[in-house]
mmCIF file as Biopython writes it, N, C-alpha, C and O atoms, coordinates in Angstrom:
data_model
#
loop_
_atom_site.group_PDB
_atom_site.id
_atom_site.type_symbol
_atom_site.label_atom_id
_atom_site.label_alt_id
_atom_site.label_comp_id
_atom_site.label_asym_id
_atom_site.label_entity_id
_atom_site.label_seq_id
_atom_site.pdbx_PDB_ins_code
_atom_site.Cartn_x
_atom_site.Cartn_y
_atom_site.Cartn_z
_atom_site.occupancy
_atom_site.B_iso_or_equiv
_atom_site.auth_seq_id
_atom_site.auth_asym_id
_atom_site.pdbx_PDB_model_num
ATOM 1   N N  . MET A ? 1  ? 23.708  -17.654 10.577  1.0 0.0 1  A 1 
ATOM 2   C CA . MET A ? 1  ? 24.195  -17.168 9.311   1.0 0.0 1  A 1 
ATOM 3   C C  . MET A ? 1  ? 23.596  -17.941 8.138   1.0 0.0 1  A 1 
ATOM 4   O O  . MET A ? 1  ? 23.567  -17.439 7.014   1.0 0.0 1  A 1 
ATOM 5   N N  . SER A ? 2  ? 23.127  -19.140 8.390   1.0 0.0 2  A 1 
ATOM 6   C CA . SER A ? 2  ? 22.591  -19.928 7.287   1.0 0.0 2  A 1 
ATOM 7   C C  . SER A ? 2  ? 21.076  -19.787 7.160   1.0 0.0 2  A 1 
ATOM 8   O O  . SER A ? 2  ? 20.415  -20.674 6.619   1.0 0.0 2  A 1 
ATOM 9   N N  . GLU A ? 3  ? 20.520  -18.679 7.656   1.0 0.0 3  A 1 
ATOM 10  C CA . GLU A ? 3  ? 19.086  -18.445 7.530   1.0 0.0 3  A 1 
ATOM 11  C C  . GLU A ? 3  ? 18.727  -18.175 6.074   1.0 0.0 3  A 1 
ATOM 12  O O  . GLU A ? 3  ? 19.522  -17.632 5.306   1.0 0.0 3  A 1 
ATOM 13  N N  . LYS A ? 4  ? 17.502  -18.572 5.715   1.0 0.0 4  A 1 
ATOM 14  C CA . LYS A ? 4  ? 17.042  -18.275 4.356   1.0 0.0 4  A 1 
ATOM 15  C C  . LYS A ? 4  ? 16.615  -16.810 4.301   1.0 0.0 4  A 1 
ATOM 16  O O  . LYS A ? 4  ? 15.859  -16.342 5.153   1.0 0.0 4  A 1 
ATOM 17  N N  . LYS A ? 5  ? 17.096  -16.105 3.309   1.0 0.0 5  A 1 
ATOM 18  C CA . LYS A ? 5  ? 16.753  -14.697 3.133   1.0 0.0 5  A 1 
ATOM 19  C C  . LYS A ? 5  ? 16.009  -14.538 1.829   1.0 0.0 5  A 1 
ATOM 20  O O  . LYS A ? 5  ? 16.262  -15.260 0.864   1.0 0.0 5  A 1 
ATOM 21  N N  . ASP A ? 6  ? 15.087  -13.588 1.801   1.0 0.0 6  A 1 
ATOM 22  C CA . ASP A ? 6  ? 14.359  -13.287 0.574   1.0 0.0 6  A 1 
ATOM 23  C C  . ASP A ? 6  ? 15.286  -12.504 -0.351  1.0 0.0 6  A 1 
ATOM 24  O O  . ASP A ? 6  ? 15.632  -11.355 -0.076  1.0 0.0 6  A 1 
ATOM 25  N N  . LEU A ? 7  ? 15.677  -13.133 -1.434  1.0 0.0 7  A 1 
ATOM 26  C CA . LEU A ? 7  ? 16.564  -12.467 -2.387  1.0 0.0 7  A 1 
ATOM 27  C C  . LEU A ? 7  ? 15.717  -11.686 -3.377  1.0 0.0 7  A 1 
ATOM 28  O O  . LEU A ? 7  ? 15.124  -12.265 -4.286  1.0 0.0 7  A 1 
ATOM 29  N N  . LYS A ? 8  ? 15.660  -10.381 -3.202  1.0 0.0 8  A 1 
ATOM 30  C CA . LYS A ? 8  ? 14.818  -9.533  -4.039  1.0 0.0 8  A 1 
ATOM 31  C C  . LYS A ? 8  ? 15.291  -9.492  -5.491  1.0 0.0 8  A 1 
ATOM 32  O O  . LYS A ? 8  ? 14.517  -9.179  -6.396  1.0 0.0 8  A 1 
ATOM 33  N N  . ILE A ? 9  ? 16.543  -9.803  -5.699  1.0 0.0 9  A 1 
ATOM 34  C CA . ILE A ? 9  ? 17.062  -9.775  -7.068  1.0 0.0 9  A 1 
ATOM 35  C C  . ILE A ? 9  ? 16.429  -10.875 -7.915  1.0 0.0 9  A 1 
ATOM 36  O O  . ILE A ? 9  ? 16.410  -10.769 -9.141  1.0 0.0 9  A 1 
ATOM 37  N N  . LEU A ? 10 ? 15.912  -11.922 -7.287  1.0 0.0 10 A 1 
ATOM 38  C CA . LEU A ? 10 ? 15.270  -13.003 -8.034  1.0 0.0 10 A 1 
ATOM 39  C C  . LEU A ? 10 ? 13.960  -12.561 -8.667  1.0 0.0 10 A 1 
ATOM 40  O O  . LEU A ? 10 ? 13.447  -13.243 -9.554  1.0 0.0 10 A 1 
ATOM 41  N N  . ARG A ? 11 ? 13.412  -11.440 -8.233  1.0 0.0 11 A 1 
ATOM 42  C CA . ARG A ? 11 ? 12.190  -10.896 -8.841  1.0 0.0 11 A 1 
ATOM 43  C C  . ARG A ? 11 ? 12.487  -10.141 -10.135 1.0 0.0 11 A 1 
ATOM 44  O O  . ARG A ? 11 ? 11.567  -9.856  -10.902 1.0 0.0 11 A 1 
ATOM 45  N N  . LEU A ? 12 ? 13.735  -9.816  -10.388 1.0 0.0 12 A 1 
ATOM 46  C CA . LEU A ? 12 ? 14.108  -9.005  -11.537 1.0 0.0 12 A 1 
ATOM 47  C C  . LEU A ? 12 ? 14.597  -9.825  -12.724 1.0 0.0 12 A 1 
ATOM 48  O O  . LEU A ? 12 ? 14.557  -9.347  -13.858 1.0 0.0 12 A 1 
ATOM 49  N N  . TYR A ? 13 ? 15.059  -11.053 -12.484 1.0 0.0 13 A 1 
ATOM 50  C CA . TYR A ? 13 ? 15.636  -11.874 -13.548 1.0 0.0 13 A 1 
ATOM 51  C C  . TYR A ? 13 ? 15.016  -13.267 -13.551 1.0 0.0 13 A 1 
ATOM 52  O O  . TYR A ? 13 ? 14.497  -13.733 -12.537 1.0 0.0 13 A 1 
ATOM 53  N N  . LYS A ? 14 ? 15.079  -13.929 -14.717 1.0 0.0 14 A 1 
ATOM 54  C CA . LYS A ? 14 ? 14.608  -15.298 -14.865 1.0 0.0 14 A 1 
ATOM 55  C C  . LYS A ? 14 ? 15.581  -16.016 -15.800 1.0 0.0 14 A 1 
ATOM 56  O O  . LYS A ? 14 ? 16.115  -15.411 -16.729 1.0 0.0 14 A 1 
ATOM 57  N N  . VAL A ? 15 ? 15.807  -17.296 -15.555 1.0 0.0 15 A 1 
ATOM 58  C CA . VAL A ? 15 ? 16.712  -18.079 -16.398 1.0 0.0 15 A 1 
ATOM 59  C C  . VAL A ? 15 ? 15.880  -18.941 -17.340 1.0 0.0 15 A 1 
ATOM 60  O O  . VAL A ? 15 ? 15.050  -19.734 -16.894 1.0 0.0 15 A 1 
ATOM 61  N N  . GLU A ? 16 ? 16.105  -18.783 -18.648 1.0 0.0 16 A 1 
ATOM 62  C CA . GLU A ? 16 ? 15.426  -19.570 -19.678 1.0 0.0 16 A 1 
ATOM 63  C C  . GLU A ? 16 ? 16.468  -20.102 -20.649 1.0 0.0 16 A 1 
ATOM 64  O O  . GLU A ? 16 ? 17.221  -19.328 -21.239 1.0 0.0 16 A 1 
ATOM 65  N N  . ASP A ? 17 ? 16.515  -21.400 -20.816 1.0 0.0 17 A 1 
ATOM 66  C CA . ASP A ? 17 ? 17.436  -22.029 -21.768 1.0 0.0 17 A 1 
ATOM 67  C C  . ASP A ? 17 ? 18.868  -21.543 -21.604 1.0 0.0 17 A 1 
ATOM 68  O O  . ASP A ? 17 ? 19.513  -21.159 -22.580 1.0 0.0 17 A 1 
ATOM 69  N N  . ASP A ? 18 ? 19.362  -21.558 -20.385 1.0 0.0 18 A 1 
ATOM 70  C CA . ASP A ? 18 ? 20.731  -21.141 -20.053 1.0 0.0 18 A 1 
ATOM 71  C C  . ASP A ? 18 ? 21.012  -19.682 -20.389 1.0 0.0 18 A 1 
ATOM 72  O O  . ASP A ? 18 ? 22.168  -19.313 -20.595 1.0 0.0 18 A 1 
ATOM 73  N N  . LYS A ? 19 ? 19.982  -18.850 -20.446 1.0 0.0 19 A 1 
ATOM 74  C CA . LYS A ? 19 ? 20.151  -17.414 -20.659 1.0 0.0 19 A 1 
ATOM 75  C C  . LYS A ? 19 ? 19.389  -16.666 -19.574 1.0 0.0 19 A 1 
ATOM 76  O O  . LYS A ? 19 ? 18.314  -17.095 -19.153 1.0 0.0 19 A 1 
ATOM 77  N N  . VAL A ? 20 ? 19.939  -15.564 -19.129 1.0 0.0 20 A 1 
ATOM 78  C CA . VAL A ? 20 ? 19.298  -14.730 -18.121 1.0 0.0 20 A 1 
ATOM 79  C C  . VAL A ? 20 ? 18.427  -13.702 -18.823 1.0 0.0 20 A 1 
ATOM 80  O O  . VAL A ? 20 ? 18.891  -12.986 -19.711 1.0 0.0 20 A 1 
ATOM 81  N N  . VAL A ? 21 ? 17.145  -13.631 -18.417 1.0 0.0 21 A 1 
ATOM 82  C CA . VAL A ? 21 ? 16.185  -12.727 -19.035 1.0 0.0 21 A 1 
ATOM 83  C C  . VAL A ? 21 ? 15.715  -11.725 -17.982 1.0 0.0 21 A 1 
ATOM 84  O O  . VAL A ? 21 ? 15.378  -12.108 -16.862 1.0 0.0 21 A 1 
ATOM 85  N N  . ARG A ? 22 ? 15.695  -10.456 -18.340 1.0 0.0 22 A 1 
ATOM 86  C CA . ARG A ? 22 ? 15.183  -9.424  -17.431 1.0 0.0 22 A 1 
ATOM 87  C C  . ARG A ? 22 ? 13.664  -9.426  -17.476 1.0 0.0 22 A 1 
ATOM 88  O O  . ARG A ? 22 ? 13.074  -9.538  -18.551 1.0 0.0 22 A 1 
ATOM 89  N N  . LEU A ? 23 ? 13.029  -9.303  -16.320 1.0 0.0 23 A 1 
ATOM 90  C CA . LEU A ? 23 ? 11.572  -9.328  -16.248 1.0 0.0 23 A 1 
ATOM 91  C C  . LEU A ? 23 ? 10.958  -7.939  -16.340 1.0 0.0 23 A 1 
ATOM 92  O O  . LEU A ? 23 ? 9.797   -7.804  -16.725 1.0 0.0 23 A 1 
ATOM 93  N N  . LYS A ? 24 ? 11.713  -6.912  -15.996 1.0 0.0 24 A 1 
ATOM 94  C CA . LYS A ? 24 ? 11.186  -5.551  -16.038 1.0 0.0 24 A 1 
ATOM 95  C C  . LYS A ? 24 ? 11.776  -4.785  -17.204 1.0 0.0 24 A 1 
ATOM 96  O O  . LYS A ? 24 ? 12.830  -5.138  -17.734 1.0 0.0 24 A 1 
ATOM 97  N N  . LYS A ? 25 ? 11.074  -3.724  -17.597 1.0 0.0 25 A 1 
ATOM 98  C CA . LYS A ? 25 ? 11.511  -2.874  -18.704 1.0 0.0 25 A 1 
ATOM 99  C C  . LYS A ? 25 ? 12.734  -2.062  -18.274 1.0 0.0 25 A 1 
ATOM 100 O O  . LYS A ? 25 ? 12.854  -1.680  -17.111 1.0 0.0 25 A 1 
ATOM 101 N N  . ILE A ? 26 ? 13.634  -1.804  -19.214 1.0 0.0 26 A 1 
ATOM 102 C CA . ILE A ? 26 ? 14.865  -1.059  -18.954 1.0 0.0 26 A 1 
ATOM 103 C C  . ILE A ? 26 ? 14.741  0.356   -19.510 1.0 0.0 26 A 1 
ATOM 104 O O  . ILE A ? 26 ? 14.223  0.551   -20.610 1.0 0.0 26 A 1 
ATOM 105 N N  . CYS A ? 27 ? 15.210  1.334   -18.758 1.0 0.0 27 A 1 
ATOM 106 C CA . CYS A ? 27 ? 15.161  2.737   -19.171 1.0 0.0 27 A 1 
ATOM 107 C C  . CYS A ? 27 ? 16.124  2.972   -20.336 1.0 0.0 27 A 1 
ATOM 108 O O  . CYS A ? 27 ? 17.298  2.612   -20.245 1.0 0.0 27 A 1 
ATOM 109 N N  . PRO A ? 28 ? 15.639  3.576   -21.438 1.0 0.0 28 A 1 
ATOM 110 C CA . PRO A ? 28 ? 16.521  3.832   -22.574 1.0 0.0 28 A 1 
ATOM 111 C C  . PRO A ? 28 ? 17.517  4.974   -22.315 1.0 0.0 28 A 1 
ATOM 112 O O  . PRO A ? 28 ? 18.520  5.087   -23.019 1.0 0.0 28 A 1 
ATOM 113 N N  . LYS A ? 29 ? 17.247  5.809   -21.321 1.0 0.0 29 A 1 
ATOM 114 C CA . LYS A ? 29 ? 18.134  6.933   -21.024 1.0 0.0 29 A 1 
ATOM 115 C C  . LYS A ? 29 ? 19.317  6.531   -20.144 1.0 0.0 29 A 1 
ATOM 116 O O  . LYS A ? 29 ? 20.468  6.823   -20.469 1.0 0.0 29 A 1 
ATOM 117 N N  . CYS A ? 30 ? 19.027  5.860   -19.030 1.0 0.0 30 A 1 
ATOM 118 C CA . CYS A ? 30 ? 20.094  5.574   -18.069 1.0 0.0 30 A 1 
ATOM 119 C C  . CYS A ? 30 ? 20.396  4.087   -17.907 1.0 0.0 30 A 1 
ATOM 120 O O  . CYS A ? 30 ? 21.420  3.739   -17.317 1.0 0.0 30 A 1 
ATOM 121 N N  . GLY A ? 31 ? 19.536  3.194   -18.413 1.0 0.0 31 A 1 
ATOM 122 C CA . GLY A ? 31 ? 19.813  1.766   -18.369 1.0 0.0 31 A 1 
ATOM 123 C C  . GLY A ? 31 ? 19.406  1.053   -17.104 1.0 0.0 31 A 1 
ATOM 124 O O  . GLY A ? 31 ? 19.791  -0.099  -16.906 1.0 0.0 31 A 1 
ATOM 125 N N  . ARG A ? 32 ? 18.641  1.695   -16.238 1.0 0.0 32 A 1 
ATOM 126 C CA . ARG A ? 32 ? 18.190  1.060   -14.998 1.0 0.0 32 A 1 
ATOM 127 C C  . ARG A ? 32 ? 16.783  0.504   -15.185 1.0 0.0 32 A 1 
ATOM 128 O O  . ARG A ? 32 ? 16.144  0.754   -16.207 1.0 0.0 32 A 1 
ATOM 129 N N  . PHE A ? 33 ? 16.302  -0.246  -14.200 1.0 0.0 33 A 1 
ATOM 130 C CA . PHE A ? 33 ? 14.958  -0.801  -14.269 1.0 0.0 33 A 1 
ATOM 131 C C  . PHE A ? 33 ? 13.913  0.293   -14.101 1.0 0.0 33 A 1 
ATOM 132 O O  . PHE A ? 33 ? 14.126  1.262   -13.372 1.0 0.0 33 A 1 
ATOM 133 N N  . MET A ? 34 ? 12.776  0.128   -14.784 1.0 0.0 34 A 1 
ATOM 134 C CA . MET A ? 34 ? 11.685  1.098   -14.701 1.0 0.0 34 A 1 
ATOM 135 C C  . MET A ? 34 ? 10.540  0.513   -13.880 1.0 0.0 34 A 1 
ATOM 136 O O  . MET A ? 34 ? 10.277  -0.689  -13.931 1.0 0.0 34 A 1 
ATOM 137 N N  . ALA A ? 35 ? 9.867   1.371   -13.126 1.0 0.0 35 A 1 
ATOM 138 C CA . ALA A ? 35 ? 8.695   0.956   -12.361 1.0 0.0 35 A 1 
ATOM 139 C C  . ALA A ? 35 ? 7.500   0.859   -13.303 1.0 0.0 35 A 1 
ATOM 140 O O  . ALA A ? 35 ? 7.336   1.690   -14.196 1.0 0.0 35 A 1 
ATOM 141 N N  . GLU A ? 36 ? 6.672   -0.154  -13.102 1.0 0.0 36 A 1 
ATOM 142 C CA . GLU A ? 36 ? 5.500   -0.332  -13.961 1.0 0.0 36 A 1 
ATOM 143 C C  . GLU A ? 36 ? 4.257   0.101   -13.195 1.0 0.0 36 A 1 
ATOM 144 O O  . GLU A ? 36 ? 3.916   -0.471  -12.160 1.0 0.0 36 A 1 
ATOM 145 N N  . HIS A ? 37 ? 3.591   1.116   -13.718 1.0 0.0 37 A 1 
ATOM 146 C CA . HIS A ? 37 ? 2.338   1.599   -13.157 1.0 0.0 37 A 1 
ATOM 147 C C  . HIS A ? 37 ? 1.198   1.167   -14.073 1.0 0.0 37 A 1 
ATOM 148 O O  . HIS A ? 37 ? 1.436   0.539   -15.105 1.0 0.0 37 A 1 
ATOM 149 N N  . GLU A ? 38 ? -0.023  1.494   -13.708 1.0 0.0 38 A 1 
ATOM 150 C CA . GLU A ? 38 ? -1.193  1.069   -14.481 1.0 0.0 38 A 1 
ATOM 151 C C  . GLU A ? 38 ? -1.183  1.632   -15.901 1.0 0.0 38 A 1 
ATOM 152 O O  . GLU A ? 38 ? -1.548  0.937   -16.849 1.0 0.0 38 A 1 
ATOM 153 N N  . ASP A ? 39 ? -0.766  2.891   -16.046 1.0 0.0 39 A 1 
ATOM 154 C CA . ASP A ? 39 ? -0.843  3.546   -17.341 1.0 0.0 39 A 1 
ATOM 155 C C  . ASP A ? 39 ? 0.501   3.980   -17.915 1.0 0.0 39 A 1 
ATOM 156 O O  . ASP A ? 39 ? 0.547   4.584   -18.987 1.0 0.0 39 A 1 
ATOM 157 N N  . ARG A ? 40 ? 1.612   3.675   -17.204 1.0 0.0 40 A 1 
ATOM 158 C CA . ARG A ? 40 ? 2.907   4.160   -17.676 1.0 0.0 40 A 1 
ATOM 159 C C  . ARG A ? 40 ? 4.049   3.360   -17.053 1.0 0.0 40 A 1 
ATOM 160 O O  . ARG A ? 40 ? 3.863   2.620   -16.086 1.0 0.0 40 A 1 
ATOM 161 N N  . TYR A ? 41 ? 5.240   3.532   -17.640 1.0 0.0 41 A 1 
ATOM 162 C CA . TYR A ? 41 ? 6.493   3.059   -17.064 1.0 0.0 41 A 1 
ATOM 163 C C  . TYR A ? 41 ? 7.264   4.300   -16.647 1.0 0.0 41 A 1 
ATOM 164 O O  . TYR A ? 41 ? 7.270   5.294   -17.373 1.0 0.0 41 A 1 
ATOM 165 N N  . HIS A ? 42 ? 7.920   4.258   -15.481 1.0 0.0 42 A 1 
ATOM 166 C CA . HIS A ? 42 ? 8.619   5.442   -14.988 1.0 0.0 42 A 1 
ATOM 167 C C  . HIS A ? 42 ? 9.954   5.045   -14.384 1.0 0.0 42 A 1 
ATOM 168 O O  . HIS A ? 42 ? 10.040  4.084   -13.620 1.0 0.0 42 A 1 
ATOM 169 N N  . CYS A ? 43 ? 11.001  5.796   -14.734 1.0 0.0 43 A 1 
ATOM 170 C CA . CYS A ? 43 ? 12.328  5.593   -14.155 1.0 0.0 43 A 1 
ATOM 171 C C  . CYS A ? 43 ? 12.476  6.561   -12.987 1.0 0.0 43 A 1 
ATOM 172 O O  . CYS A ? 43 ? 12.401  7.776   -13.166 1.0 0.0 43 A 1 
ATOM 173 N N  . GLY A ? 44 ? 12.684  6.025   -11.809 1.0 0.0 44 A 1 
ATOM 174 C CA . GLY A ? 44 ? 12.837  6.862   -10.619 1.0 0.0 44 A 1 
ATOM 175 C C  . GLY A ? 44 ? 14.185  7.542   -10.542 1.0 0.0 44 A 1 
ATOM 176 O O  . GLY A ? 44 ? 14.353  8.493   -9.780  1.0 0.0 44 A 1 
ATOM 177 N N  . TYR A ? 45 ? 15.144  7.075   -11.314 1.0 0.0 45 A 1 
ATOM 178 C CA . TYR A ? 45 ? 16.484  7.648   -11.257 1.0 0.0 45 A 1 
ATOM 179 C C  . TYR A ? 45 ? 16.605  8.905   -12.104 1.0 0.0 45 A 1 
ATOM 180 O O  . TYR A ? 45 ? 17.035  9.949   -11.613 1.0 0.0 45 A 1 
ATOM 181 N N  . CYS A ? 46 ? 16.224  8.809   -13.389 1.0 0.0 46 A 1 
ATOM 182 C CA . CYS A ? 46 ? 16.406  9.961   -14.285 1.0 0.0 46 A 1 
ATOM 183 C C  . CYS A ? 46 ? 15.096  10.686  -14.597 1.0 0.0 46 A 1 
ATOM 184 O O  . CYS A ? 46 ? 15.120  11.786  -15.148 1.0 0.0 46 A 1 
ATOM 185 N N  . GLY A ? 47 ? 13.945  10.081  -14.249 1.0 0.0 47 A 1 
ATOM 186 C CA . GLY A ? 47 ? 12.660  10.745  -14.450 1.0 0.0 47 A 1 
ATOM 187 C C  . GLY A ? 47 ? 12.009  10.470  -15.790 1.0 0.0 47 A 1 
ATOM 188 O O  . GLY A ? 47 ? 10.980  11.069  -16.104 1.0 0.0 47 A 1 
ATOM 189 N N  . TYR A ? 48 ? 12.578  9.582   -16.590 1.0 0.0 48 A 1 
ATOM 190 C CA . TYR A ? 48 ? 12.006  9.247   -17.901 1.0 0.0 48 A 1 
ATOM 191 C C  . TYR A ? 48 ? 10.673  8.532   -17.708 1.0 0.0 48 A 1 
ATOM 192 O O  . TYR A ? 48 ? 10.572  7.616   -16.892 1.0 0.0 48 A 1 
ATOM 193 N N  . THR A ? 49 ? 9.640   8.948   -18.462 1.0 0.0 49 A 1 
ATOM 194 C CA . THR A ? 49 ? 8.321   8.334   -18.392 1.0 0.0 49 A 1 
ATOM 195 C C  . THR A ? 49 ? 7.885   7.918   -19.782 1.0 0.0 49 A 1 
ATOM 196 O O  . THR A ? 49 ? 8.049   8.664   -20.748 1.0 0.0 49 A 1 
ATOM 197 N N  . GLU A ? 50 ? 7.327   6.715   -19.873 1.0 0.0 50 A 1 
ATOM 198 C CA . GLU A ? 50 ? 6.833   6.186   -21.138 1.0 0.0 50 A 1 
ATOM 199 C C  . GLU A ? 50 ? 5.414   5.677   -20.899 1.0 0.0 50 A 1 
ATOM 200 O O  . GLU A ? 50 ? 5.193   4.810   -20.053 1.0 0.0 50 A 1 
ATOM 201 N N  . PHE A ? 51 ? 4.456   6.218   -21.649 1.0 0.0 51 A 1 
ATOM 202 C CA . PHE A ? 51 ? 3.065   5.841   -21.465 1.0 0.0 51 A 1 
ATOM 203 C C  . PHE A ? 51 ? 2.741   4.587   -22.266 1.0 0.0 51 A 1 
ATOM 204 O O  . PHE A ? 51 ? 3.280   4.370   -23.351 1.0 0.0 51 A 1 
ATOM 205 N N  . LYS A ? 52 ? 1.853   3.767   -21.714 1.0 0.0 52 A 1 
ATOM 206 C CA . LYS A ? 52 ? 1.441   2.542   -22.390 1.0 0.0 52 A 1 
ATOM 207 C C  . LYS A ? 52 ? 0.487   2.888   -23.524 1.0 0.0 52 A 1 
ATOM 208 O O  . LYS A ? 52 ? -0.224  3.890   -23.446 1.0 0.0 52 A 1 
ATOM 209 N N  . GLN A ? 53 ? 0.459   2.081   -24.567 1.0 0.0 53 A 1 
ATOM 210 C CA . GLN A ? 53 ? -0.262  2.379   -25.797 1.0 0.0 53 A 1 
ATOM 211 C C  . GLN A ? 53 ? -1.780  2.295   -25.667 1.0 0.0 53 A 1 
ATOM 212 O O  . GLN A ? 53 ? -2.468  3.252   -26.022 1.0 0.0 53 A 1 
ATOM 213 N N  . ASN A ? 54 ? -2.313  1.214   -25.185 1.0 0.0 54 A 1 
ATOM 214 C CA . ASN A ? 54 ? -3.744  0.946   -25.252 1.0 0.0 54 A 1 
ATOM 215 C C  . ASN A ? 54 ? -4.539  1.502   -24.084 1.0 0.0 54 A 1 
ATOM 216 O O  . ASN A ? 54 ? -5.728  1.205   -23.966 1.0 0.0 54 A 1 
ATOM 217 N N  . ILE A ? 55 ? -3.938  2.281   -23.233 1.0 0.0 55 A 1 
ATOM 218 C CA . ILE A ? 55 ? -4.639  2.817   -22.070 1.0 0.0 55 A 1 
ATOM 219 C C  . ILE A ? 55 ? -5.718  3.802   -22.491 1.0 0.0 55 A 1 
ATOM 220 O O  . ILE A ? 55 ? -6.792  3.811   -21.890 1.0 0.0 55 A 1 
ATOM 221 N N  . GLU A ? 56 ? -5.475  4.633   -23.502 1.0 0.0 56 A 1 
ATOM 222 C CA . GLU A ? 56 ? -6.463  5.610   -23.950 1.0 0.0 56 A 1 
ATOM 223 C C  . GLU A ? 56 ? -7.735  4.912   -24.412 1.0 0.0 56 A 1 
ATOM 224 O O  . GLU A ? 56 ? -8.838  5.356   -24.095 1.0 0.0 56 A 1 
ATOM 225 N N  . LYS A ? 57 ? -7.586  3.827   -25.159 1.0 0.0 57 A 1 
ATOM 226 C CA . LYS A ? 57 ? -8.745  3.082   -25.631 1.0 0.0 57 A 1 
ATOM 227 C C  . LYS A ? 57 ? -9.511  2.478   -24.464 1.0 0.0 57 A 1 
ATOM 228 O O  . LYS A ? 57 ? -10.740 2.414   -24.500 1.0 0.0 57 A 1 
ATOM 229 N N  . LYS A ? 58 ? -8.798  2.031   -23.422 1.0 0.0 58 A 1 
ATOM 230 C CA . LYS A ? 58 ? -9.430  1.436   -22.249 1.0 0.0 58 A 1 
ATOM 231 C C  . LYS A ? 58 ? -10.289 2.479   -21.521 1.0 0.0 58 A 1 
ATOM 232 O O  . LYS A ? 58 ? -11.428 2.191   -21.152 1.0 0.0 58 A 1 
ATOM 233 N N  . TYR A ? 59 ? -9.753  3.682   -21.314 1.0 0.0 59 A 1 
ATOM 234 C CA . TYR A ? 59 ? -10.498 4.724   -20.623 1.0 0.0 59 A 1 
ATOM 235 C C  . TYR A ? 59 ? -11.699 5.187   -21.447 1.0 0.0 59 A 1 
ATOM 236 O O  . TYR A ? 59 ? -12.762 5.457   -20.888 1.0 0.0 59 A 1 
ATOM 237 N N  . ILE A ? 60 ? -11.542 5.281   -22.757 1.0 0.0 60 A 1 
ATOM 238 C CA . ILE A ? 60 ? -12.651 5.683   -23.623 1.0 0.0 60 A 1 
ATOM 239 C C  . ILE A ? 60 ? -13.770 4.644   -23.550 1.0 0.0 60 A 1 
ATOM 240 O O  . ILE A ? 60 ? -14.951 4.991   -23.546 1.0 0.0 60 A 1 
ATOM 241 N N  . LYS A ? 61 ? -13.388 3.372   -23.493 1.0 0.0 61 A 1 
ATOM 242 C CA . LYS A ? 61 ? -14.374 2.303   -23.408 1.0 0.0 61 A 1 
ATOM 243 C C  . LYS A ? 61 ? -15.102 2.350   -22.060 1.0 0.0 61 A 1 
ATOM 244 O O  . LYS A ? 61 ? -16.307 2.104   -22.008 1.0 0.0 61 A 1 
ATOM 245 N N  . GLU A ? 62 ? -14.396 2.659   -20.976 1.0 0.0 62 A 1 
ATOM 246 C CA . GLU A ? 62 ? -15.024 2.744   -19.655 1.0 0.0 62 A 1 
ATOM 247 C C  . GLU A ? 62 ? -16.024 3.900   -19.588 1.0 0.0 62 A 1 
ATOM 248 O O  . GLU A ? 62 ? -17.070 3.786   -18.948 1.0 0.0 62 A 1 
ATOM 249 N N  . ILE A ? 63 ? -15.701 5.003   -20.246 1.0 0.0 63 A 1 
ATOM 250 C CA . ILE A ? 63 ? -16.597 6.166   -20.241 1.0 0.0 63 A 1 
ATOM 251 C C  . ILE A ? 63 ? -17.839 5.880   -21.067 1.0 0.0 63 A 1 
ATOM 252 O O  . ILE A ? 63 ? -18.918 6.390   -20.768 1.0 0.0 63 A 1 
ATOM 253 N N  . GLY A ? 64 ? -17.693 5.072   -22.098 1.0 0.0 64 A 1 
ATOM 254 C CA . GLY A ? 64 ? -18.829 4.711   -22.935 1.0 0.0 64 A 1 
ATOM 255 C C  . GLY A ? 64 ? -18.861 5.402   -24.269 1.0 0.0 64 A 1 
ATOM 256 O O  . GLY A ? 64 ? -19.888 5.379   -24.948 1.0 0.0 64 A 1 
ATOM 257 N N  . ILE A ? 65 ? -17.768 6.015   -24.665 1.0 0.0 65 A 1 
ATOM 258 C CA . ILE A ? 65 ? -17.697 6.701   -25.952 1.0 0.0 65 A 1 
ATOM 259 C C  . ILE A ? 65 ? -17.271 5.696   -27.013 1.0 0.0 65 A 1 
ATOM 260 O O  . ILE A ? 65 ? -16.314 4.950   -26.804 1.0 0.0 65 A 1 
ATOM 261 N N  . GLN A ? 66 ? -17.949 5.665   -28.121 1.0 0.0 66 A 1 
ATOM 262 C CA . GLN A ? 66 ? -17.585 4.764   -29.200 1.0 0.0 66 A 1 
ATOM 263 C C  . GLN A ? 66 ? -16.950 5.572   -30.336 1.0 0.0 66 A 1 
ATOM 264 O O  . GLN A ? 66 ? -17.461 6.615   -30.743 1.0 0.0 66 A 1 
ATOM 265 N N  . ILE A ? 67 ? -15.844 5.068   -30.824 1.0 0.0 67 A 1 
ATOM 266 C CA . ILE A ? 67 ? -15.127 5.746   -31.908 1.0 0.0 67 A 1 
ATOM 267 C C  . ILE A ? 67 ? -15.313 4.965   -33.181 1.0 0.0 67 A 1 
ATOM 268 O O  . ILE A ? 67 ? -14.793 5.356   -34.226 1.0 0.0 67 A 1 
#
């Protein structure tokens, strides 16, 4: 019973100066954690998706188009 277990909840929070800080983005619709993808944040519970800002510029730069 005293085995060490991987506490997955420790990946979601961090303690700084006696305050608990969330490490992941929170969904504005339902208040749950959002998954972080390369180009967007997505809530698996309610389906809310938020695209990251600078991704368009990154893809344009990879293609070689100058604005």
